[in-house]
N, C-alpha and C positions, 0 to 999 in steps of 0.2 A: 504494500500500500504506500503510495506517495502522497505527501501532504505538504503544503506551503505553510510555514509558521512565521509569524511576525513577533519578534521578541523586543520588548521595550527596554533599552539600556539607559544609562544616565544621560548620554549625549545624543542618542539617535535611536531609530527603530531598525533593528536588524531583521532582514528577511532571509529565510533559508528553506531548504528542501529536506524533509524528513522521509527517509525510507524505512518503513516499519513492517518487516515480514511477520507472518504468523509465527508464534513460538520463538520470538527473538531471544537470544541468549546474552547479548551484550549490545552496547551502543557505542559507535565510533564517531567521534567528532573530527572533522578534517580542518586543521589549522593551516592557513596559508600564510605565505610571507610576501615579499615584494614581487610584483609582476604576476601574481596569480590570484585566484578567487574561487567563488562558488562554481563557476562553469569550467574549471580546469578539466580538460579531457582526461588527464591521467587520474585525477581523484575521482572523477565520475565513473571511469572504467572500474577502478578498484571498489568503489561504493556499490556498483551493480553486482560485482562478484560477491561481495560481502552479503548483500541482500539475498542472493541465491543460496547462501549458506547460513541462513538464520541469524545474521548479524545486522542490527539496525544501524542506520547511518544518518548523519546530519551534515549537509553541505551548506556553507554560508559564506558571507563576505564579512571580514573584519574591518574592511576599509569603507569609509563613507564615499559617496560619489565624488565629492570635492577632493578628498585625499587621493583617491585613485587618479583623478585628472592631473593632480600636481605631482604624482609619484611619491607621495609622502609615506614613510614607513617608520614605525617605532615599536621595537620589541616589547618595551615596558607597557606602552599604551595598548597594544594588541593583546598582550597576555592578561591585562586587567579586564579588557572586554571579554576575553575568553572565559575568565573566571566568573564574570557577571552572567554570561550565557549559561554556563554549567549550572550555576545556582538556580537560574530560572527554569532550566529543563528539569532539574531535580523536583520542582514543584508540579510538573506535569504528571498526572496519575498514570498515564500510559507508559511513562518512561522511568518513573521513580525507582522501580525495583531493579533496573538494568545496571550492571557494572559498566563504568565509563572508561573507554580507551581514547587516547588522543593520537591522531595520525598527522604528521607534519612533514612536508617536503622542503628541502633547502632551508631558508631562513624561517619558514613555518615550523620546522622542527625545534628551533630555538624558542619560538613562542610557546609551543606545546610543553617543552621541558620547564620553562620559566613558570608557566601556570601550574604544572604538576607539582613543582617544588613548594608552591604556596598552598595548594589544596591537599597535599600529602595523601592520607588514606582514602580520600574521596575519588582518587584516580586509580584504576586497576592496572594501567600500563600505558606506555608511550612507544609509538613506532616512529622512527625517523627514517625518511627516504632521502638519501643523499643530503643529510642534514648538515647545516652550518653550526655544529655544536660549539664551535669556538665563541659564538655570540651568547651562549648560555652556560659557559664553563663554570661560572661561580654558582650556578643553580643545580648542576648535575649531582653533587653530593647531598643536596637538600631534598632531592626527589626520592621518596621512600618506595615508590612503585618500581617494578622491573621495567627495563627498556630494551627494545630491539633496534639496533642501528644497522640499517641496510645501505650499502654503498657499492657502486659499480667499480670494478677493477680498473676501468679505463678513466675513471674520474679522479685523476691523480692528486690534485690539490685537496679535494674533499676527503679522499681516502687517507691522505696524510693527516688531516685534521682529526678524522674519526679514530685513527690508530693512536694519535697522541692523547686524545681524551680517554680512550680505553686503557692506555698504559697507566694513567693516574686513577681511573675510576672503573676497574674491572668488576667490582662486586655488584651483583644484581643486574649487570648489563650484558647483553649479547651483541657482539659485532659480527655480522655476516657479510662477506664480500661476494658480490654477484659477478661471476666471471664473464668477461666480454661485454659488460654493460657500461655505458657512459652516464653522465649526470642526469639525463632525463629518461633513461631506460627505454629509449626508442628502438633499440635493436630488437629483431624478431624474437618474441617469446619472453623477453626480459620483464616487461610489465606484468605479464601473466605470472611469472615467477615471484615477483614482489607480492602480488595478491595472494598467491598460494602460501608463500612463507608467512605472510602476516596472519592469514586465517588460521593456519596451523598453530602459530605461536599464541594467538588469542585463546584458542581452545585449550592449549596446554596450561596457560595461566588460569583459566577458569577451572580446570581440573586439579589445580594445585601442584602440578608436576614440574613446572619450569623454573620456579624461583625458590632457591634453598638458602639464599644469603651467602653462598659460596662463590668463589671465583669461577667464571665461565671461560670456555675456550673460544678462541677466534676460529670460525669455520670458513671454508672457501668453497 
């Protein structure tokens, strides 16, 4: 089931698309960064895949039309809006029982990590797709939920950043390198791999098997 929701925040009314399949097991919110938004083809592809696998999704814009026009972007502002949004969705009786996961690409991953660090146990997990985790490095140790960091082997600068972050914060975090993938995962089959890896990880978290508080291994 698809539904357009309008969420009133402090400074504007946010509009987003809720995908709520029957028997949903979790809710994934897609946090975007600069240059992206609710209509991102990559996030929409992954959201549709999640919906087919009993995972609810919410696609939305963190940027006002004026900010988007000017190209303005602020991780602190966007994370505070994301926190407001999560609190509002928690009051929705259709969603209140669902564990919340955050999914962010590039700078959107920094927004997701920053919000998760402040909301702590209210967030069940964070998935970073090619994430610029260097923009949230101070918040990584404050996030109590497990995190999955997915990065392409061809995305050399972001891979370097993810490895550096993982070196300092391995506990509770999984770094998975997608062989043959660039920053946008546009290569054949790579976005499908991101969707599959993310879905499997979410269900492992829900089953209580993925997070033991011990150091994880980097997988290739």
